[in-house]
PQR file of N, CA, C, O and H, with PARSE charges and radii, in Angstrom:
ATOM      1  N   UNK A   1      79.140-122.938  38.759 -0.4000 1.5000
ATOM      2  CA  UNK A   1      78.369-121.826  38.514 -0.0000 2.0000
ATOM      3  C   UNK A   1      77.060-121.785  38.751  0.5500 1.7000
ATOM      4  O   UNK A   1      76.419-122.685  38.209 -0.5500 1.4000
ATOM      5  N   UNK A   2      76.421-120.962  39.441 -0.4000 1.5000
ATOM      6  CA  UNK A   2      74.785-121.124  39.754 -0.0000 2.0000
ATOM      7  C   UNK A   2      74.075-120.127  38.679  0.5500 1.7000
ATOM      8  O   UNK A   2      74.076-118.916  38.899 -0.5500 1.4000
ATOM      9  H   UNK A   2      76.942-120.231  39.881  0.4000 1.0000
ATOM     10  N   UNK A   3      73.536-120.607  37.641 -0.4000 1.5000
ATOM     11  CA  UNK A   3      72.667-119.837  36.853 -0.0000 2.0000
ATOM     12  C   UNK A   3      71.170-120.066  36.763  0.5500 1.7000
ATOM     13  O   UNK A   3      70.472-119.649  35.838 -0.5500 1.4000
ATOM     14  H   UNK A   3      73.534-121.590  37.462  0.4000 1.0000
ATOM     15  N   UNK A   4      70.759-120.730  37.752 -0.4000 1.5000
ATOM     16  CA  UNK A   4      69.536-121.295  37.905 -0.0000 2.0000
ATOM     17  C   UNK A   4      68.377-119.998  38.164  0.5500 1.7000
ATOM     18  O   UNK A   4      67.200-120.185  38.470 -0.5500 1.4000
ATOM     19  H   UNK A   4      71.326-121.068  38.503  0.4000 1.0000
ATOM     20  N   UNK A   5      68.940-118.845  37.987 -0.4000 1.5000
ATOM     21  CA  UNK A   5      67.826-117.643  38.172 -0.0000 2.0000
ATOM     22  C   UNK A   5      67.415-117.327  37.145  0.5500 1.7000
ATOM     23  O   UNK A   5      68.023-117.666  36.130 -0.5500 1.4000
ATOM     24  H   UNK A   5      69.896-118.693  37.739  0.4000 1.0000
ATOM     25  N   UNK A   6      66.230-116.563  37.073 -0.4000 1.5000
ATOM     26  CA  UNK A   6      65.717-115.916  35.898 -0.0000 2.0000
ATOM     27  C   UNK A   6      66.197-114.635  35.389  0.5500 1.7000
ATOM     28  O   UNK A   6      65.992-114.251  34.238 -0.5500 1.4000
ATOM     29  H   UNK A   6      65.736-116.288  37.897  0.4000 1.0000
ATOM     30  N   UNK A   7      66.929-113.892  36.400 -0.4000 1.5000
ATOM     31  CA  UNK A   7      67.375-112.469  35.997 -0.0000 2.0000
ATOM     32  C   UNK A   7      68.819-112.461  36.533  0.5500 1.7000
ATOM     33  O   UNK A   7      69.153-112.825  37.661 -0.5500 1.4000
ATOM     34  H   UNK A   7      67.095-114.203  37.335  0.4000 1.0000
ATOM     35  N   UNK A   8      69.673-111.970  35.510 -0.4000 1.5000
ATOM     36  CA  UNK A   8      71.027-111.677  35.929 -0.0000 2.0000
ATOM     37  C   UNK A   8      71.024-110.007  35.969  0.5500 1.7000
ATOM     38  O   UNK A   8      70.422-109.156  35.314 -0.5500 1.4000
ATOM     39  H   UNK A   8      69.402-111.675  34.594  0.4000 1.0000
ATOM     40  N   UNK A   9      72.044-109.955  37.115 -0.4000 1.5000
ATOM     41  CA  UNK A   9      72.254-108.531  37.293 -0.0000 2.0000
ATOM     42  C   UNK A   9      73.438-108.046  36.717  0.5500 1.7000
ATOM     43  O   UNK A   9      74.312-108.120  37.580 -0.5500 1.4000
ATOM     44  H   UNK A   9      72.533-110.646  37.647  0.4000 1.0000
ATOM     45  N   UNK A  10      73.984-107.487  35.450 -0.4000 1.5000
ATOM     46  CA  UNK A  10      74.898-107.542  35.132 -0.0000 2.0000
ATOM     47  C   UNK A  10      75.941-106.231  35.465  0.5500 1.7000
ATOM     48  O   UNK A  10      75.535-105.071  35.389 -0.5500 1.4000
ATOM     49  H   UNK A  10      73.274-107.427  34.748  0.4000 1.0000
ATOM     50  N   UNK A  11      77.100-106.517  35.779 -0.4000 1.5000
ATOM     51  CA  UNK A  11      78.017-105.360  36.005 -0.0000 2.0000
ATOM     52  C   UNK A  11      79.177-105.378  34.980  0.5500 1.7000
ATOM     53  O   UNK A  11      79.744-106.431  34.688 -0.5500 1.4000
ATOM     54  H   UNK A  11      77.430-107.459  35.841  0.4000 1.0000
ATOM     55  N   UNK A  12      79.486-104.280  34.487 -0.4000 1.5000
ATOM     56  CA  UNK A  12      80.610-103.902  33.553 -0.0000 2.0000
ATOM     57  C   UNK A  12      82.027-104.045  34.103  0.5500 1.7000
ATOM     58  O   UNK A  12      82.630-103.195  34.759 -0.5500 1.4000
ATOM     59  H   UNK A  12      79.025-103.425  34.724  0.4000 1.0000
ATOM     60  N   UNK A  13      82.417-105.117  33.778 -0.4000 1.5000
ATOM     61  CA  UNK A  13      83.868-104.998  34.346 -0.0000 2.0000
ATOM     62  C   UNK A  13      84.839-104.273  33.570  0.5500 1.7000
ATOM     63  O   UNK A  13      85.723-103.675  34.185 -0.5500 1.4000
ATOM     64  H   UNK A  13      81.927-105.807  33.246  0.4000 1.0000
ATOM     65  N   UNK A  14      84.809-104.231  32.189 -0.4000 1.5000
ATOM     66  CA  UNK A  14      85.924-103.249  31.543 -0.0000 2.0000
ATOM     67  C   UNK A  14      85.109-102.619  30.125  0.5500 1.7000
ATOM     68  O   UNK A  14      84.091-103.222  29.783 -0.5500 1.4000
ATOM     69  H   UNK A  14      84.091-104.716  31.690  0.4000 1.0000
ATOM     70  N   UNK A  15      85.434-101.732  29.519 -0.4000 1.5000
ATOM     71  CA  UNK A  15      85.041-101.382  28.412 -0.0000 2.0000
ATOM     72  C   UNK A  15      86.312-101.082  27.386  0.5500 1.7000
ATOM     73  O   UNK A  15      87.413-100.740  27.816 -0.5500 1.4000
ATOM     74  H   UNK A  15      86.261-101.242  29.796  0.4000 1.0000
ATOM     75  N   UNK A  16      86.070-101.224  26.223 -0.4000 1.5000
ATOM     76  CA  UNK A  16      87.249-101.008  25.099 -0.0000 2.0000
ATOM     77  C   UNK A  16      86.693-100.668  23.862  0.5500 1.7000
ATOM     78  O   UNK A  16      85.798-101.242  23.241 -0.5500 1.4000
ATOM     79  H   UNK A  16      85.175-101.503  25.874  0.4000 1.0000
ATOM     80  N   UNK A  17      87.421 -99.522  23.539 -0.4000 1.5000
ATOM     81  CA  UNK A  17      87.238 -98.971  22.136 -0.0000 2.0000
ATOM     82  C   UNK A  17      87.774 -99.924  21.354  0.5500 1.7000
ATOM     83  O   UNK A  17      88.698-100.646  21.729 -0.5500 1.4000
ATOM     84  H   UNK A  17      88.148 -99.056  24.044  0.4000 1.0000
ATOM     85  N   UNK A  18      87.129 -99.999  20.010 -0.4000 1.5000
ATOM     86  CA  UNK A  18      88.104-100.942  19.034 -0.0000 2.0000
ATOM     87  C   UNK A  18      87.366-100.138  17.591  0.5500 1.7000
ATOM     88  O   UNK A  18      86.429 -99.339  17.587 -0.5500 1.4000
ATOM     89  H   UNK A  18      86.379 -99.413  19.705  0.4000 1.0000
ATOM     90  N   UNK A  19      88.056-100.605  16.577 -0.4000 1.5000
ATOM     91  CA  UNK A  19      87.862 -99.934  15.182 -0.0000 2.0000
ATOM     92  C   UNK A  19      86.608-100.208  14.876  0.5500 1.7000
ATOM     93  O   UNK A  19      86.168 -99.675  13.857 -0.5500 1.4000
ATOM     94  H   UNK A  19      88.816-101.254  16.581  0.4000 1.0000
ATOM     95  N   UNK A  20      85.742-101.073  15.645 -0.4000 1.5000
ATOM     96  CA  UNK A  20      84.437-101.486  15.064 -0.0000 2.0000
ATOM     97  C   UNK A  20      83.399-101.074  16.234  0.5500 1.7000
ATOM     98  O   UNK A  20      82.216-101.400  16.137 -0.5500 1.4000
ATOM     99  H   UNK A  20      86.100-101.505  16.472  0.4000 1.0000
ATOM    100  N   UNK A  21      83.868-100.370  17.306 -0.4000 1.5000
ATOM    101  CA  UNK A  21      82.884 -99.646  18.127 -0.0000 2.0000
ATOM    102  C   UNK A  21      83.305-100.101  19.755  0.5500 1.7000
ATOM    103  O   UNK A  21      84.402-100.531  20.111 -0.5500 1.4000
ATOM    104  H   UNK A  21      84.829-100.105  17.385  0.4000 1.0000
ATOM    105  N   UNK A  22      82.297 -99.908  20.474 -0.4000 1.5000
ATOM    106  CA  UNK A  22      82.707-100.353  21.907 -0.0000 2.0000
ATOM    107  C   UNK A  22      82.490-101.818  22.196  0.5500 1.7000
ATOM    108  O   UNK A  22      81.524-102.423  21.732 -0.5500 1.4000
ATOM    109  H   UNK A  22      81.405 -99.559  20.185  0.4000 1.0000
ATOM    110  N   UNK A  23      83.423-102.395  22.988 -0.4000 1.5000
ATOM    111  CA  UNK A  23      83.349-103.725  23.418 -0.0000 2.0000
ATOM    112  C   UNK A  23      83.223-103.629  25.076  0.5500 1.7000
ATOM    113  O   UNK A  23      83.952-102.928  25.777 -0.5500 1.4000
ATOM    114  H   UNK A  23      84.208-101.904  23.365  0.4000 1.0000
ATOM    115  N   UNK A  24      82.188-104.445  25.536 -0.4000 1.5000
ATOM    116  CA  UNK A  24      82.153-104.528  26.979 -0.0000 2.0000
ATOM    117  C   UNK A  24      82.184-105.768  27.600  0.5500 1.7000
ATOM    118  O   UNK A  24      81.463-106.645  27.123 -0.5500 1.4000
ATOM    119  H   UNK A  24      81.595-105.015  24.967  0.4000 1.0000
ATOM    120  N   UNK A  25      82.968-106.056  28.701 -0.4000 1.5000
ATOM    121  CA  UNK A  25      82.775-107.328  29.183 -0.0000 2.0000
ATOM    122  C   UNK A  25      82.124-107.364  30.650  0.5500 1.7000
ATOM    123  O   UNK A  25      82.509-106.651  31.576 -0.5500 1.4000
ATOM    124  H   UNK A  25      83.553-105.343  29.088  0.4000 1.0000
ATOM    125  N   UNK A  26      81.115-108.268  30.721 -0.4000 1.5000
ATOM    126  CA  UNK A  26      80.236-108.063  31.891 -0.0000 2.0000
ATOM    127  C   UNK A  26      79.977-109.344  32.597  0.5500 1.7000
ATOM    128  O   UNK A  26      79.928-110.405  31.976 -0.5500 1.4000
ATOM    129  H   UNK A  26      80.803-108.848  29.968  0.4000 1.0000
ATOM    130  N   UNK A  27      79.791-109.260  34.026 -0.4000 1.5000
ATOM    131  CA  UNK A  27      79.451-110.385  34.713 -0.0000 2.0000
ATOM    132  C   UNK A  27      78.424-110.211  35.893  0.5500 1.7000
ATOM    133  O   UNK A  27      78.294-109.129  36.465 -0.5500 1.4000
ATOM    134  H   UNK A  27      79.830-108.398  34.531  0.4000 1.0000
ATOM    135  N   UNK A  28      77.669-111.387  36.241 -0.4000 1.5000
ATOM    136  CA  UNK A  28      76.748-111.498  37.012 -0.0000 2.0000
ATOM    137  C   UNK A  28      77.051-112.116  38.199  0.5500 1.7000
ATOM    138  O   UNK A  28      78.024-112.870  38.221 -0.5500 1.4000
ATOM    139  H   UNK A  28      77.775-112.266  35.775  0.4000 1.0000
ATOM    140  N   UNK A  29      76.432-111.947  39.139 -0.4000 1.5000
ATOM    141  CA  UNK A  29      76.892-112.474  40.788 -0.0000 2.0000
ATOM    142  C   UNK A  29      76.920-113.916  40.783  0.5500 1.7000
ATOM    143  O   UNK A  29      77.556-114.611  41.577 -0.5500 1.4000
ATOM    144  H   UNK A  29      75.642-111.335  39.122  0.4000 1.0000
ATOM    145  N   UNK A  30      76.167-114.336  39.805 -0.4000 1.5000
ATOM    146  CA  UNK A  30      76.311-116.035  39.922 -0.0000 2.0000
ATOM    147  C   UNK A  30      77.038-116.707  39.135  0.5500 1.7000
ATOM    148  O   UNK A  30      77.001-117.935  39.058 -0.5500 1.4000
ATOM    149  H   UNK A  30      75.652-113.772  39.161  0.4000 1.0000
ATOM    150  N   UNK A  31      77.838-115.901  38.414 -0.4000 1.5000
ATOM    151  CA  UNK A  31      79.277-116.339  37.840 -0.0000 2.0000
ATOM    152  C   UNK A  31      79.037-116.294  36.149  0.5500 1.7000
ATOM    153  O   UNK A  31      79.962-116.434  35.349 -0.5500 1.4000
ATOM    154  H   UNK A  31      77.868-114.903  38.477  0.4000 1.0000
ATOM    155  N   UNK A  32      77.802-116.101  35.815 -0.4000 1.5000
ATOM    156  CA  UNK A  32      77.760-115.793  34.121 -0.0000 2.0000
ATOM    157  C   UNK A  32      78.474-114.558  33.748  0.5500 1.7000
ATOM    158  O   UNK A  32      78.632-113.643  34.556 -0.5500 1.4000
ATOM    159  H   UNK A  32      77.050-115.987  36.464  0.4000 1.0000
ATOM    160  N   UNK A  33      78.933-114.517  32.457 -0.4000 1.5000
ATOM    161  CA  UNK A  33      79.673-113.618  31.922 -0.0000 2.0000
ATOM    162  C   UNK A  33      79.155-113.316  30.557  0.5500 1.7000
ATOM    163  O   UNK A  33      78.635-114.283  30.000 -0.5500 1.4000
ATOM    164  H   UNK A  33      78.803-115.260  31.801  0.4000 1.0000
ATOM    165  N   UNK A  34      79.179-112.063  29.812 -0.4000 1.5000
ATOM    166  CA  UNK A  34      78.887-112.096  28.549 -0.0000 2.0000
ATOM    167  C   UNK A  34      79.685-110.833  28.165  0.5500 1.7000
ATOM    168  O   UNK A  34      80.206-109.980  28.883 -0.5500 1.4000
ATOM    169  H   UNK A  34      79.601-111.278  30.265  0.4000 1.0000
ATOM    170  N   UNK A  35      79.628-110.961  26.796 -0.4000 1.5000
ATOM    171  CA  UNK A  35      80.487-109.766  26.149 -0.0000 2.0000
ATOM    172  C   UNK A  35      79.338-109.057  25.203  0.5500 1.7000
ATOM    173  O   UNK A  35      78.587-109.744  24.510 -0.5500 1.4000
ATOM    174  H   UNK A  35      79.204-111.654  26.212  0.4000 1.0000
ATOM    175  N   UNK A  36      79.280-107.758  25.234 -0.4000 1.5000
ATOM    176  CA  UNK A  36      78.348-106.991  24.629 -0.0000 2.0000
ATOM    177  C   UNK A  36      79.359-105.796  23.815  0.5500 1.7000
ATOM    178  O   UNK A  36      80.500-105.394  24.042 -0.5500 1.4000
ATOM    179  H   UNK A  36      79.890-107.200  25.797  0.4000 1.0000
ATOM    180  N   UNK A  37      78.294-105.448  22.730 -0.4000 1.5000
ATOM    181  CA  UNK A  37      79.309-104.604  21.727 -0.0000 2.0000
ATOM    182  C   UNK A  37      78.134-103.152  21.553  0.5500 1.7000
ATOM    183  O   UNK A  37      76.999-103.066  22.021 -0.5500 1.4000
ATOM    184  H   UNK A  37      77.367-105.775  22.546  0.4000 1.0000
ATOM    185  N   UNK A  38      78.645-102.466  20.993 -0.4000 1.5000
ATOM    186  CA  UNK A  38      78.127-101.143  20.250 -0.0000 2.0000
ATOM    187  C   UNK A  38      78.969-100.885  19.118  0.5500 1.7000
ATOM    188  O   UNK A  38      80.184-100.748  19.256 -0.5500 1.4000
ATOM    189  H   UNK A  38      79.568-102.536  20.613  0.4000 1.0000
ATOM    190  N   UNK A  39      78.243-100.791  17.713 -0.4000 1.5000
ATOM    191  CA  UNK A  39      78.998-100.654  16.565 -0.0000 2.0000
ATOM    192  C   UNK A  39      79.084 -99.024  16.770  0.5500 1.7000
ATOM    193  O   UNK A  39      78.299 -98.258  17.330 -0.5500 1.4000
ATOM    194  H   UNK A  39      77.256-100.903  17.600  0.4000 1.0000
ATOM    195  N   UNK A  40      80.223 -98.805  16.165 -0.4000 1.5000
ATOM    196  CA  UNK A  40      80.612 -97.236  16.049 -0.0000 2.0000
ATOM    197  C   UNK A  40      79.529 -96.382  15.434  0.5500 1.7000
ATOM    198  O   UNK A  40      79.263 -95.265  15.880 -0.5500 1.4000
ATOM    199  H   UNK A  40      80.860 -99.427  15.710  0.4000 1.0000
ATOM    200  N   UNK A  41      78.928 -96.906  14.435 -0.4000 1.5000
ATOM    201  CA  UNK A  41      78.067 -95.969  13.722 -0.0000 2.0000
ATOM    202  C   UNK A  41      76.759 -95.624  14.525  0.5500 1.7000
ATOM    203  O   UNK A  41      76.047 -94.669  14.215 -0.5500 1.4000
ATOM    204  H   UNK A  41      79.144 -97.813  14.073  0.4000 1.0000
ATOM    205  N   UNK A  42      76.494 -96.454  15.563 -0.4000 1.5000
ATOM    206  CA  UNK A  42      75.321 -96.167  16.459 -0.0000 2.0000
ATOM    207  C   UNK A  42      75.513 -95.056  17.770  0.5500 1.7000
ATOM    208  O   UNK A  42      74.648 -94.579  18.503 -0.5500 1.4000
ATOM    209  H   UNK A  42      77.072 -97.230  15.815  0.4000 1.0000
ATOM    210  N   UNK A  43      76.930 -94.854  17.758 -0.4000 1.5000
ATOM    211  CA  UNK A  43      77.230 -93.783  18.850 -0.0000 2.0000
ATOM    212  C   UNK A  43      76.470 -92.513  18.542  0.5500 1.7000
ATOM    213  O   UNK A  43      76.404 -92.048  17.404 -0.5500 1.4000
ATOM    214  H   UNK A  43      77.633 -95.242  17.162  0.4000 1.0000
ATOM    215  N   UNK A  44      75.860 -91.934  19.676 -0.4000 1.5000
ATOM    216  CA  UNK A  44      75.556 -90.570  19.329 -0.0000 2.0000
ATOM    217  C   UNK A  44      75.499 -89.633  20.542  0.5500 1.7000
ATOM    218  O   UNK A  44      74.881 -90.055  21.520 -0.5500 1.4000
ATOM    219  H   UNK A  44      75.913 -92.312  20.601  0.4000 1.0000
ATOM    220  N   UNK A  45      76.094 -88.350  20.612 -0.4000 1.5000
ATOM    221  CA  UNK A  45      76.159 -87.683  22.000 -0.0000 2.0000
ATOM    222  C   UNK A  45      74.887 -87.363  22.725  0.5500 1.7000
ATOM    223  O   UNK A  45      73.886 -86.897  22.181 -0.5500 1.4000
ATOM    224  H   UNK A  45      76.596 -88.007  19.818  0.4000 1.0000
ATOM    225  N   UNK A  46      74.975 -87.577  23.669 -0.4000 1.5000
ATOM    226  CA  UNK A  46      73.399 -87.516  24.558 -0.0000 2.0000
ATOM    227  C   UNK A  46      73.757 -86.287  25.122  0.5500 1.7000
ATOM    228  O   UNK A  46      72.978 -85.370  24.864 -0.5500 1.4000
ATOM    229  H   UNK A  46      75.788 -87.956  24.111  0.4000 1.0000
ATOM    230  N   UNK A  47      74.736 -86.015  25.832 -0.4000 1.5000
ATOM    231  CA  UNK A  47      74.796 -84.742  26.839 -0.0000 2.0000
ATOM    232  C   UNK A  47      76.370 -84.377  26.654  0.5500 1.7000
ATOM    233  O   UNK A  47      77.204 -85.242  26.384 -0.5500 1.4000
ATOM    234  H   UNK A  47      75.368 -86.761  26.042  0.4000 1.0000
ATOM    235  N   UNK A  48      76.684 -83.010  26.827 -0.4000 1.5000
ATOM    236  CA  UNK A  48      78.037 -82.630  27.352 -0.0000 2.0000
ATOM    237  C   UNK A  48      77.923 -82.067  28.407  0.5500 1.7000
ATOM    238  O   UNK A  48      76.882 -81.451  28.635 -0.5500 1.4000
ATOM    239  H   UNK A  48      76.007 -82.308  27.046  0.4000 1.0000
ATOM    240  N   UNK A  49      78.954 -82.115  29.349 -0.4000 1.5000
ATOM    241  CA  UNK A  49      79.063 -81.853  30.853 -0.0000 2.0000
ATOM    242  C   UNK A  49      80.328 -81.227  30.822  0.5500 1.7000
ATOM    243  O   UNK A  49      81.348 -81.845  30.517 -0.5500 1.4000
ATOM    244  H   UNK A  49      79.799 -82.616  29.164  0.4000 1.0000
ATOM    245  N   UNK A  50      80.306 -79.607  31.229 -0.4000 1.5000
ATOM    246  CA  UNK A  50      81.845 -78.996  31.503 -0.0000 2.0000
ATOM    247  C   UNK A  50      82.254 -79.762  32.853  0.5500 1.7000
ATOM    248  O   UNK A  50      81.582 -80.195  33.790 -0.5500 1.4000
ATOM    249  H   UNK A  50      79.477 -79.105  31.477  0.4000 1.0000
ATOM    250  N   UNK A  51      83.578 -79.755  32.584 -0.4000 1.5000
ATOM    251  CA  UNK A  51      84.321 -79.942  33.868 -0.0000 2.0000
ATOM    252  C   UNK A  51      84.048 -79.060  35.094  0.5500 1.7000
ATOM    253  O   UNK A  51      83.852 -77.866  34.869 -0.5500 1.4000
ATOM    254  H   UNK A  51      84.124 -79.404  31.824  0.4000 1.0000
ATOM    255  N   UNK A  52      84.013 -79.475  36.304 -0.4000 1.5000
ATOM    256  CA  UNK A  52      83.528 -78.769  37.453 -0.0000 2.0000
ATOM    257  C   UNK A  52      84.343 -77.413  37.473  0.5500 1.7000
ATOM    258  O   UNK A  52      83.730 -76.356  37.623 -0.5500 1.4000
ATOM    259  H   UNK A  52      84.172 -80.445  36.487  0.4000 1.0000
ATOM    260  N   UNK A  53      85.568 -77.428  37.341 -0.4000 1.5000
ATOM    261  CA  UNK A  53      86.499 -76.255  37.353 -0.0000 2.0000
ATOM    262  C   UNK A  53      85.797 -75.016  36.316  0.5500 1.7000
ATOM    263  O   UNK A  53      85.727 -73.808  36.543 -0.5500 1.4000
ATOM    264  H   UNK A  53      86.067 -78.286  37.220  0.4000 1.0000
ATOM    265  N   UNK A  54      85.399 -75.654  35.322 -0.4000 1.5000
ATOM    266  CA  UNK A  54      84.787 -74.691  34.318 -0.0000 2.0000
ATOM    267  C   UNK A  54      83.397 -74.000  34.616  0.5500 1.7000
ATOM    268  O   UNK A  54      83.038 -73.174  33.776 -0.5500 1.4000
ATOM    269  H   UNK A  54      85.456 -76.635  35.138  0.4000 1.0000
ATOM    270  N   UNK A  55      82.703 -74.186  35.517 -0.4000 1.5000
ATOM    271  CA  UNK A  55      81.527 -73.994  35.800 -0.0000 2.0000
ATOM    272  C   UNK A  55      81.498 -72.331  36.537  0.5500 1.7000
ATOM    273  O   UNK A  55      82.239 -71.778  37.350 -0.5500 1.4000
ATOM    274  H   UNK A  55      82.994 -74.856  36.199  0.4000 1.0000
ATOM    275  N   UNK A  56      80.472 -71.969  35.925 -0.4000 1.5000
ATOM    276  CA  UNK A  56      80.393 -70.133  36.518 -0.0000 2.0000
ATOM    277  C   UNK A  56      80.197 -69.967  37.593  0.5500 1.7000
ATOM    278  O   UNK A  56      79.487 -70.840  38.092 -0.5500 1.4000
ATOM    279  H   UNK A  56      79.870 -72.418  35.265  0.4000 1.0000
ATOM    280  N   UNK A  57      80.586 -69.029  38.386 -0.4000 1.5000
ATOM    281  CA  UNK A  57      80.285 -68.493  39.748 -0.0000 2.0000
ATOM    282  C   UNK A  57      79.526 -67.550  39.385  0.5500 1.7000
ATOM    283  O   UNK A  57      79.351 -67.098  38.254 -0.5500 1.4000
ATOM    284  H   UNK A  57      81.163 -68.320  37.981  0.4000 1.0000
ATOM    285  N   UNK A  58      78.851 -67.108  40.838 -0.4000 1.5000
ATOM    286  CA  UNK A  58      77.597 -66.021  40.668 -0.0000 2.0000
ATOM    287  C   UNK A  58      78.391 -64.799  39.986  0.5500 1.7000
ATOM    288  O   UNK A  58      79.514 -64.424  40.325 -0.5500 1.4000
ATOM    289  H   UNK A  58      78.993 -67.476  41.757  0.4000 1.0000
ATOM    290  N   UNK A  59      77.612 -64.256  38.978 -0.4000 1.5000
ATOM    291  CA  UNK A  59      77.956 -63.013  38.626 -0.0000 2.0000
ATOM    292  C   UNK A  59      78.893 -63.146  37.192  0.5500 1.7000
ATOM    293  O   UNK A  59      79.223 -62.230  36.439 -0.5500 1.4000
ATOM    294  H   UNK A  59      76.700 -64.561  38.703  0.4000 1.0000
ATOM    295  N   UNK A  60      79.158 -64.392  37.099 -0.4000 1.5000
ATOM    296  CA  UNK A  60      79.873 -64.483  35.775 -0.0000 2.0000
ATOM    297  C   UNK A  60      79.117 -65.307  34.708  0.5500 1.7000
ATOM    298  O   UNK A  60      78.052 -65.882  34.932 -0.5500 1.4000
ATOM    299  H   UNK A  60      78.891 -65.136  37.711  0.4000 1.0000
ATOM    300  N   UNK A  61      79.701 -65.308  33.652 -0.4000 1.5000
ATOM    301  CA  UNK A  61      79.024 -65.946  32.294 -0.0000 2.0000
ATOM    302  C   UNK A  61      80.252 -66.869  31.956  0.5500 1.7000
ATOM    303  O   UNK A  61      81.447 -66.614  32.109 -0.5500 1.4000
ATOM    304  H   UNK A  61      80.567 -64.841  33.470  0.4000 1.0000
ATOM    305  N   UNK A  62      79.599 -68.121  31.407 -0.4000 1.5000
ATOM    306  CA  UNK A  62      80.207 -69.212  30.400 -0.0000 2.0000
ATOM    307  C   UNK A  62      80.067 -69.009  28.965  0.5500 1.7000
ATOM    308  O   UNK A  62      78.898 -68.953  28.583 -0.5500 1.4000
ATOM    309  H   UNK A  62      78.629 -68.329  31.283  0.4000 1.0000
ATOM    310  N   UNK A  63      81.023 -68.878  28.024 -0.4000 1.5000
ATOM    311  CA  UNK A  63      80.741 -68.990  26.647 -0.0000 2.0000
ATOM    312  C   UNK A  63      81.100 -70.408  26.090  0.5500 1.7000
ATOM    313  O   UNK A  63      82.014 -71.087  26.558 -0.5500 1.4000
ATOM    314  H   UNK A  63      81.972 -68.923  28.335  0.4000 1.0000
ATOM    315  N   UNK A  64      80.349 -70.771  25.113 -0.4000 1.5000
ATOM    316  CA  UNK A  64      80.871 -72.107  24.634 -0.0000 2.0000
ATOM    317  C   UNK A  64      81.537 -71.839  23.340  0.5500 1.7000
ATOM    318  O   UNK A  64      81.139 -70.901  22.649 -0.5500 1.4000
ATOM    319  H   UNK A  64      79.606 -70.220  24.733  0.4000 1.0000
ATOM    320  N   UNK A  65      82.438 -72.527  22.989 -0.4000 1.5000
ATOM    321  CA  UNK A  65      82.994 -72.357  21.648 -0.0000 2.0000
ATOM    322  C   UNK A  65      82.388 -72.965  20.355  0.5500 1.7000
ATOM    323  O   UNK A  65      82.929 -72.765  19.267 -0.5500 1.4000
ATOM    324  H   UNK A  65      82.761 -73.289  23.551  0.4000 1.0000
TER
END
């Protein structure tokens, strides 16, 4: 495993919901790996995006519930 570089370029391999939050497994091209977590109480919605099939077409309106 070559970890002699100063900057890792992390790629998320998988994400898993747990009772305590979100856990992610990440890897770098050099072979380094890490596990990251986000506690459940820190989750906050940032944006909500409608499914493309629900977008309005010209002349119609979309109402939200």
